[in-house]
C-alpha positions in Angstrom: 0.0 0.0 0.0 1.4 3.4 -1.0 2.0 5.8 1.8 -0.1 8.9 2.0 1.2 12.3 0.8 1.6 14.8 3.6 -0.6 18.0 3.6 2.6 20.0 3.6 3.4 18.6 0.1 0.1 20.1 -1.2 1.3 23.5 -0.2 4.7 22.8 -1.8 3.0 21.7 -5.0 1.1 25.0 -5.4 4.2 27.0 -4.7 6.2 24.9 -7.1 3.6 25.3 -9.8 3.5 29.1 -9.3 7.3 29.2 -9.5 7.4 27.1 -12.6 4.9 29.5 -14.3 7.1 32.5 -13.4 10.2 30.7 -14.5 8.6 30.2 -18.0 7.6 33.8 -18.2 11.2 34.9 -17.4 12.4 32.7 -20.2 10.8 35.2 -22.6 12.0 38.4 -20.9 13.4 39.3 -17.5 11.0 41.6 -15.7 11.9 42.9 -12.2 8.4 42.2 -10.8 8.2 38.6 -11.9 11.9 38.0 -10.9 11.1 39.2 -7.4 7.9 37.0 -7.3 10.0 34.0 -8.3 12.6 34.8 -5.7 9.8 34.7 -3.0 8.6 31.3 -4.3 12.1 29.9 -4.3 12.6 31.1 -0.7 9.6 29.0 0.3 10.7 26.0 -1.7 14.1 26.1 -0.1 12.5 26.3 3.3 10.5 23.2 2.4 13.7 21.3 1.5 15.1 22.4 4.9 12.0 20.9 6.5 12.3 17.6 4.6 16.0 17.5 5.6 15.1 18.0 9.2 12.4 15.2 9.1 14.7 12.8 7.2 17.7 13.6 9.3 19.1 10.1 8.5 19.5 11.1 4.8 22.7 13.3 4.7 22.4 16.5 2.7 18.9 15.9 1.5 17.8 19.5 1.6 20.9 20.7 -0.3 20.5 17.9 -2.9 16.9 18.9 -3.5 17.4 22.6 -3.9 21.0 22.8 -5.2 19.9 23.2 -8.9 18.1 26.5 -8.0 20.7 28.1 -5.8 22.4 30.1 -8.5 19.1 31.3 -9.9 18.0 32.4 -6.4 21.2 34.3 -5.9 20.8 36.0 -9.3 17.2 37.0 -8.6 18.2 38.4 -5.3 20.5 40.8 -7.1 17.6 41.9 -9.2 15.6 42.6 -6.1 18.5 44.5 -4.5 18.9 46.7 -7.6 15.2 47.4 -7.6 15.5 48.7 -4.0 18.4 50.9 -5.0 16.5 52.3 -7.9 13.5 53.1 -5.6 15.9 54.9 -3.3 17.3 57.0 -6.2 13.8 57.9 -7.3 12.9 59.0 -3.7 16.0 61.1 -3.5 15.3 62.9 -6.7 11.8 63.6 -5.7 12.9 64.9 -2.3 15.7 67.1 -3.5 14.4 68.0 -7.0 17.9 67.3 -8.2 18.9 64.9 -11.0 21.5 62.2 -10.6 21.8 61.3 -14.3 25.3 59.8 -14.3 24.4 57.6 -11.3 21.2 56.4 -13.0 23.3 55.5 -16.1 25.7 53.6 -13.9 22.7 51.6 -12.4 21.3 51.0 -15.9 24.6 49.3 -16.8 24.5 47.2 -13.6 20.9 46.3 -14.3 21.7 45.0 -17.8 24.4 42.8 -16.5 22.2 41.4 -13.7 19.3 40.8 -16.1 21.6 39.0 -18.6 22.9 36.8 -15.8 19.4 35.9 -14.7 18.2 35.3 -18.3 21.2 33.1 -19.1 20.5 31.0 -16.0 16.8 30.6 -16.9 17.3 29.7 -20.6 20.2 27.5 -19.7 18.0 25.4 -17.5 15.2 23.0 -18.4 11.7 22.1 -17.1 13.1 18.7 -16.3 15.0 20.3 -13.4 11.6 21.5 -12.0 9.9 18.1 -12.7 12.8 16.2 -11.0 12.5 18.5 -8.0 8.8 17.9 -7.7 9.2 14.1 -8.0 11.9 13.9 -5.3 9.9 16.3 -3.0 6.9 14.1 -3.4 8.9 11.0 -2.5 10.3 12.6 0.6 6.9 13.8 1.8 5.2 10.3 1.7 4.3 8.8 5.0 5.2 11.8 7.1 3.0 12.0 10.3 1.7 15.4 11.5 3.7 15.2 14.7 6.9 14.9 12.6 6.1 18.1 10.7 5.2 20.0 13.9 8.4 18.9 15.6 10.6 19.7 12.6 9.1 23.2 12.2 9.6 23.9 15.9 13.2 22.6 15.7 14.0 24.9 12.7 12.5 27.9 14.5 14.6 27.1 17.6 17.7 26.8 15.5 17.2 30.3 14.0 16.6 31.7 17.5 19.8 30.0 18.9 21.8 31.3 15.9 20.7 34.8 16.6 21.4 34.4 20.3 24.9 33.2 19.5 25.8 35.6 16.8 24.1 38.9 17.6 26.6 41.0 19.5 26.5 44.7 20.3 27.4 46.8 18.4 25.8 45.0 15.5 27.7 45.0 12.2 26.2 45.0 8.7 26.3 41.2 8.4 24.5 40.9 11.7 21.6 43.0 10.4 21.4 40.8 7.2 21.5 37.7 9.3 18.7 39.0 11.5 16.5 39.8 8.5 17.0 36.3 7.0 16.3 34.6 10.3 13.2 36.6 11.0 12.0 35.9 7.4 12.4 32.2 7.9 10.8 32.2 11.4 7.7 34.1 10.0 7.4 31.6 7.1 7.7 28.6 9.4 5.2 30.0 11.9 2.7 30.8 9.1 3.2 27.3 7.6 2.5 25.8 11.0 -0.8 27.7 11.3 -1.7 26.9 7.7 -1.3 23.2 8.5 -3.7 23.5 11.4 -1.1 23.4 14.3 -0.9 25.7 17.2 1.4 28.7 16.7 4.8 28.7 18.5 4.5 32.3 19.7 1.6 34.2 21.2 0.1 36.8 18.8 1.9 39.7 20.5 5.3 38.2 19.9 4.4 37.1 16.4 3.4 40.8 15.7 6.7 42.0 17.2 8.7 39.6 15.1 6.8 40.8 12.0 7.3 44.4 12.9 11.0 44.1 13.4 11.3 42.4 10.0 9.4 45.4 8.5 11.6 47.9 10.3 14.6 46.2 8.8 13.5 46.9 5.3 14.4 50.6 5.4 17.8 49.6 6.9 18.3 47.1 4.1 17.4 49.6 1.4 19.7 52.2 2.9 22.5 49.7 3.2 22.2 48.6 -0.5 21.9 52.2 -1.6 25.0 53.2 0.3 26.9 50.3 -1.2 25.8 51.1 -4.7 26.5 54.8 -4.5 29.9 54.1 -2.9 30.8 51.8 -5.8 29.8 54.5 -8.3 31.7 57.3 -6.5 34.8 55.1 -6.2 35.1 55.3 -10.0 35.0 59.2 -10.0 37.9 61.6 -9.7 35.8 64.7 -9.2 32.7 64.2 -7.0 30.0 66.9 -7.1 28.5 68.3 -3.9 25.1 66.7 -4.4 26.7 63.3 -4.3 28.8 64.1 -1.3 25.8 65.4 0.5 23.7 62.3 -0.4 26.4 59.7 0.7 26.8 61.6 4.0 23.0 61.6 4.5 22.8 57.8 3.8 25.6 57.2 6.3 23.9 59.2 9.0 20.5 57.6 8.3 22.1 54.1 8.5 23.6 55.0 11.9 20.2 56.1 13.2 18.3 53.1 11.8 21.0 50.6 13.1 20.7 52.0 16.6 17.0 51.7 16.8 16.8 48.2 15.2 19.6 46.9 17.5 17.6 48.0 20.5 14.4 46.3 19.2 16.3 43.1 18.3 17.8 42.5 21.7 14.5 43.3 23.5 12.7 40.8 21.3 15.4 38.1 21.8 15.0 38.5 25.6 11.3 37.6 25.2 11.6 34.7 22.9 14.5 33.0 24.6 13.1 33.0 28.1 
């Protein structure tokens, strides 16, 4: 008798189908919106493979083996997302100051073409068989999984993220720490939502869940600022003569980052005290 498919696979299957549709669309033309949508789908699919790896702990490197064909694509799509945030920051700066930053915009356009070409080459260089194999292997790994196993594995993954933050977040926080914090919160929220979607009790009370979500949202301006500072610094490094408007802007970004970092660091340590009790 064939083992039953787990309800978690049904969620995977829908996300996989959505991702495959977006993948096919990007094979015609790389559009930032669809690229970012596919990135979000891949983030869930990778989390699913982490979950399968935790459940089938006796199978070494299961999660990595399942998702490895998509790692480069995910990395490339993330670059597209990051550039989009930088472009939005440039637009906001131009609207705020009524100044034009044409040479910087041209610089970003060159970067955008490179990033889009990289993503396009990865998409057209891949095949649907990769997606079909991923689905088949994921189906096999999800058979016969009992609800308690899923619940336990999700709780373990959340606990691992919290322990990672507890171990690695030190004051004063460095840029890498903020990025790690964002990634861990993103995973925790996805896992908590998956738990609820599957009909299990949530790990955190609603107030803590809201605080986790709010901290992740508060990190978005920091992330946008960080990426914009990096991109503008890279642009200015190529210039011999830097105009005042660029010097003023880079100084403003640096001050804004300092302010955002201080506030988020405070919120992060307050939250960790609550969830690690």
